[in-house]
C-alpha positions in Angstrom: 0.1 0.0 0.2 1.3 3.5 -0.7 2.2 5.8 1.6 -0.6 8.7 2.2 0.4 11.6 3.7 -3.1 13.2 4.1 -4.2 15.7 6.7 -7.5 15.7 8.5 -8.9 18.9 9.6 -12.2 20.2 10.9 -14.5 23.2 9.7 -17.4 23.3 11.7 -18.8 19.8 12.2 -17.5 18.4 9.0 -14.2 17.0 8.4 -12.0 18.1 5.4 -8.7 16.4 4.0 -5.8 17.5 2.3 -2.8 16.1 0.3 -0.3 16.7 -2.2 -1.2 15.5 -5.4 1.0 12.6 -6.6 1.0 13.7 -10.2 2.8 17.0 -9.0 -0.2 19.4 -9.9 -0.4 21.0 -6.3 -2.2 20.5 -3.0 -6.0 19.0 -3.2 -8.1 20.3 -0.6 -11.7 18.4 -0.4 -14.5 18.1 2.2 -15.4 14.7 3.0 -18.9 15.4 3.6 -18.8 13.5 7.0 -18.7 14.2 10.7 -17.4 10.8 11.3 -13.3 11.0 11.4 -12.6 7.3 10.5 -15.2 7.3 7.4 -13.2 10.9 6.5 -10.1 9.0 6.7 -11.0 6.3 4.8 -12.6 8.4 2.1 -9.3 10.5 1.7 -7.1 7.5 2.1 -9.1 5.7 -1.1 -8.8 8.9 -3.1 -5.1 9.2 -2.5 -4.5 5.8 -3.1 -6.6 5.9 -6.6 -4.7 9.0 -7.5 -1.1 7.9 -6.6 -2.1 4.3 -8.6 -3.3 6.5 -11.8 0.0 8.8 -11.8 2.5 6.2 -10.8 1.2 3.0 -12.4 -1.0 4.2 -15.2 -3.8 2.7 -14.2 -7.4 4.1 -15.5 -8.5 7.0 -12.8 -11.7 5.9 -10.8 -14.6 8.1 -11.9 -17.9 8.9 -9.4 -21.3 8.3 -10.1 -22.0 11.9 -10.4 -18.8 12.7 -12.6 -21.0 9.8 -15.2 -24.2 11.7 -14.4 -22.7 15.2 -15.3 -21.1 13.5 -18.5 -24.5 11.9 -19.5 -26.1 15.5 -18.9 -23.8 17.4 -21.1 -24.0 15.1 -24.3 -27.6 16.3 -24.7 -28.5 20.2 -23.3 -32.0 19.3 -23.4 -31.2 16.7 -20.4 -30.7 19.9 -18.3 -34.2 21.3 -18.7 -36.3 19.3 -16.6 -36.1 18.0 -13.2 -34.7 14.3 -13.6 -36.7 12.5 -10.8 -34.8 9.4 -11.1 -31.2 10.6 -10.4 -32.5 12.5 -7.7 -34.0 9.1 -5.8 -30.8 7.4 -7.2 -28.7 9.8 -5.2 -28.9 8.4 -2.1 -27.7 4.8 -3.4 -25.2 5.9 -5.7 -24.2 9.6 -5.0 -21.0 8.4 -3.2 -20.2 5.8 -5.7 -17.5 5.2 -8.2 -19.2 3.6 -11.2 -16.9 0.5 -11.2 -18.7 -0.5 -7.8 -22.2 -0.4 -9.8 -22.3 -4.3 -10.0 -25.4 -6.7 -10.8 -25.8 -7.0 -6.8 -26.2 -3.2 -6.3 -28.3 -2.7 -9.3 -30.7 -5.8 -8.0 -30.7 -4.2 -4.4 -32.0 -0.9 -6.0 -34.6 -2.6 -7.9 -35.8 -4.4 -4.9 -35.8 -0.8 -2.9 -37.9 0.9 -5.8 -40.3 -2.4 -5.8 -41.2 -1.8 -2.2 -42.1 1.5 -2.7 -45.3 0.0 -4.6 -44.6 1.6 -7.8 -45.4 -0.3 -11.3 -43.0 -2.3 -12.7 -43.0 0.4 -15.6 -41.9 2.5 -13.2 -39.0 0.8 -11.9 -37.7 0.0 -15.1 -37.3 3.9 -15.7 -34.8 4.0 -12.8 -33.0 0.6 -14.1 -32.9 2.5 -17.9 -31.5 5.5 -16.2 -28.9 3.7 -14.3 -28.0 1.6 -17.9 -28.0 5.2 -19.8 -25.2 6.6 -17.4 -23.2 3.7 -17.2 -23.1 2.8 -21.0 -22.4 6.9 -21.8 -19.6 6.3 -19.3 -18.4 3.1 -21.3 -18.7 5.1 -24.3 -16.6 8.0 -23.1 -13.9 5.4 -21.7 -14.6 5.9 -18.1 -15.6 2.1 -17.3 -14.4 -1.0 -18.7 -17.8 -3.1 -18.7 -21.5 -2.2 -18.0 -23.0 -4.7 -15.9 -26.0 -6.5 -17.3 -29.6 -5.1 -16.2 -32.6 -7.4 -16.4 -35.7 -5.4 -16.8 -39.2 -6.4 -14.9 -41.9 -7.7 -17.0 -44.4 -4.7 -18.2 -48.0 -5.3 -19.3 -48.8 -4.6 -22.8 -49.2 -1.4 -24.1 -52.5 0.1 -23.8 -54.5 -0.3 -26.9 -57.7 2.1 -26.7 -60.1 2.6 -30.0 -62.7 4.8 -30.4 -65.0 4.3 -32.8 -67.5 6.8 -34.8 -70.4 6.3 -32.7 -68.3 6.8 -29.5 -66.5 9.7 -30.8 -70.0 11.4 -31.7 -71.2 10.7 -28.5 -68.3 12.2 -26.7 -68.3 15.7 -28.8 -72.3 15.4 -28.0 -71.5 15.6 -24.4 -68.6 18.0 -24.1 -69.1 21.5 -23.4 -68.5 24.2 -25.9 -65.2 25.4 -25.0 -63.6 21.3 -25.1 -65.2 20.4 -28.5 -62.8 22.1 -30.9 -60.1 21.0 -28.4 -60.9 17.2 -28.7 -61.7 17.3 -32.3 -58.4 19.0 -33.2 -56.5 16.1 -30.8 -58.2 13.9 -32.8 -57.0 15.2 -36.3 -53.5 15.9 -35.0 -52.6 13.5 -32.7 -50.7 16.3 -30.5 -50.4 16.2 -26.6 -52.3 17.8 -24.7 -50.1 20.5 -23.3 -49.0 21.2 -27.1 -52.7 21.9 -28.0 -53.8 24.1 -24.8 -50.4 26.2 -25.2 -50.6 26.5 -29.1 -50.4 30.3 -30.0 -51.8 32.2 -33.2 -48.2 33.2 -33.8 -47.1 29.6 -34.4 -50.2 29.2 -36.9 -50.0 29.7 -40.6 -53.7 29.1 -42.2 -52.4 29.9 -45.2 -50.0 27.3 -46.1 -51.7 25.1 -43.8 -49.1 24.7 -41.3 -48.5 25.0 -37.3 -45.4 24.3 -34.8 -44.7 24.3 -31.3 -42.0 26.0 -30.0 -39.1 24.3 -28.5 -39.1 23.2 -25.0 -42.9 23.3 -24.9 -43.5 19.5 -26.1 -42.3 15.9 -24.8 -39.8 15.8 -27.4 -36.9 18.7 -26.8 -34.5 18.6 -29.5 -36.4 20.6 -31.9 -39.7 22.1 -32.7 -42.7 19.9 -33.6 -44.1 20.8 -37.0 -48.1 20.3 -37.4 -49.2 19.7 -41.1 -53.1 20.8 -41.0 -55.9 18.5 -42.5 -58.9 19.4 -43.4 -60.5 18.9 -40.0 -57.7 20.9 -38.4 -58.0 23.4 -40.6 -61.7 24.4 -40.2 -61.3 24.0 -36.1 -58.2 26.7 -36.5 -60.3 29.3 -39.1 -63.6 28.7 -36.7 -61.3 30.0 -33.6 -59.8 32.9 -35.5 -60.3 36.1 -34.1 -61.7 35.2 -30.3 -58.2 35.9 -28.7 -54.8 37.8 -29.6 -52.6 35.4 -28.5 -54.1 31.7 -27.6 -55.7 29.8 -30.1 -57.7 27.7 -27.5 -59.4 29.9 -24.4 -62.6 29.7 -22.2 -64.3 32.7 -21.3 -61.6 34.8 -23.0 -58.8 33.2 -20.8 -56.2 30.8 -22.1 -57.4 27.0 -21.4 -54.2 25.2 -19.6 -55.7 22.1 -19.0 -58.2 19.9 -21.0 -58.7 16.8 -19.0 -60.9 18.8 -16.6 -64.0 18.1 -14.4 -66.2 19.2 -17.2 -64.0 16.7 -19.5 -64.3 13.7 -17.0 -68.0 14.3 -16.7 -68.6 14.3 -20.2 -66.8 11.1 -21.2 -68.7 9.5 -18.1 -72.3 10.6 -19.9 -70.9 9.3 -22.9 -70.0 5.6 -21.4 -66.6 6.4 -21.8 -65.3 6.8 -18.2 -61.9 4.8 -19.2 -61.1 7.5 -21.8 -58.0 9.4 -20.8 -57.2 12.7 -22.7 -53.8 11.1 -23.9 -55.6 8.3 -25.1 -56.8 10.6 -28.3 -53.3 10.5 -29.6 -53.3 7.0 -29.5 -56.3 6.8 -31.0 -55.4 9.1 -33.6 -52.1 6.7 -34.3 -54.2 3.5 -34.7 -56.7 5.3 -37.0 -53.5 6.3 -39.2 -52.3 2.7 -38.9 -55.3 1.5 -40.2 -55.7 3.6 -42.9 -52.1 2.9 -43.9 -49.9 5.7 -43.3 -46.2 4.4 -43.4 -44.7 3.8 -40.4 -41.7 6.4 -41.1 -44.6 8.9 -41.8 -46.4 8.4 -38.6 -43.1 8.6 -36.5 -42.6 11.9 -38.3 -46.4 13.2 -37.9 -46.4 12.2 -34.2 -42.6 13.5 -33.3 -41.6 10.5 -31.9 -37.6 10.0 -31.6 -38.1 6.2 -31.4 -39.6 3.6 -34.1 -40.2 1.5 -31.6 -43.1 3.5 -30.5 -44.7 3.5 -33.7 -44.5 -0.5 -33.7 -47.1 -0.4 -31.3 -49.6 0.5 -34.2 -48.2 -1.5 -36.9 -50.0 -4.5 -36.3 -53.3 -2.6 -37.0 -52.3 -2.8 -40.7 -50.5 -4.9 -43.0 -50.7 -2.5 -46.1 -47.0 -1.2 -45.6 -45.6 -4.4 -45.9 -47.5 -5.1 -49.4 -44.9 -4.3 -51.5 -42.5 -5.9 -49.4 -44.4 -9.2 -49.5 -43.8 -9.3 -53.2 -40.4 -9.8 -52.5 -40.8 -12.7 -51.8 -41.8 -14.4 -55.3 -39.6 -15.7 -58.2 -40.6 -14.6 -61.7 -40.3 -18.6 -62.4 -42.6 -19.1 -59.2 -45.0 -16.4 -60.6 -45.1 -18.2 -64.0 -45.8 -21.8 -62.1 -48.4 -20.7 -60.4 -50.2 -19.1 -63.1 -50.1 -22.4 -65.3 -51.2 -24.7 -62.4 -54.5 -22.4 -61.5 -55.4 -21.8 -65.1 
């Protein structure tokens, strides 16, 4: 074990430590973050020993979870825009860990801890995916030799919701006047509720049948979301022109903040659709596109989904986009033979 010329000293209740950097760059001074002298000494000794091995033996430096998270956050600026509750929750388990210490045993312990909070498997998997994302980023940046295998929990199949023309009519008939254009617009465009209620006239081009959602106001924050206005969406907007100077969807002169209000819940109940969530309108829109033959790539663009996997949940509803590809299995001789035999 290398010699560790470490000085411990107190500031208030917290122990701090200092040592001369083994690579000759000067004096290192840090807080241990603890009032326990023995723990502070262990932390300082381990850090010094790691620094010595890196400087003298050329070993890979040890990186902490926090350092890896910073690299992951900096990789895509939009990751910094919102609070990441998974990272916040993981802090108590990983904040003081080196990423090389995060093995399958620790990950399984964290998985069990999250399960015991009573959340669904999908929520637990979200935490596991966050760990995997940070560790994969660390591996790609040469901070880690190997990423441990992380086994996800089983999840129920994605919720599939359909709305028949008759059900749609019943719902619209029960809606209050201010919610009717919002629901029709949602079914015509597939936009999320926040995108619809936050739509501004400055972002609508009636003449060119186009609208867009500003960067930062949608779930996908890497780009603006373009909205081609089909005939129904265009009709809705044309009928709302002049009712408010800035916002498209309003109620009694004020912008509507949420569409899934008590009025929405009461209307769906009267229509016999108590199970219907406002976000389900987006699924209905995507399902209708798929059944009517919209190509998955086009649907992905229309829905502003960043991953093709999201679109595949609707692909089983139609095989029309595969019809041309299915012909590729046929040879000319097989076609001729079939025609001759079946004549």
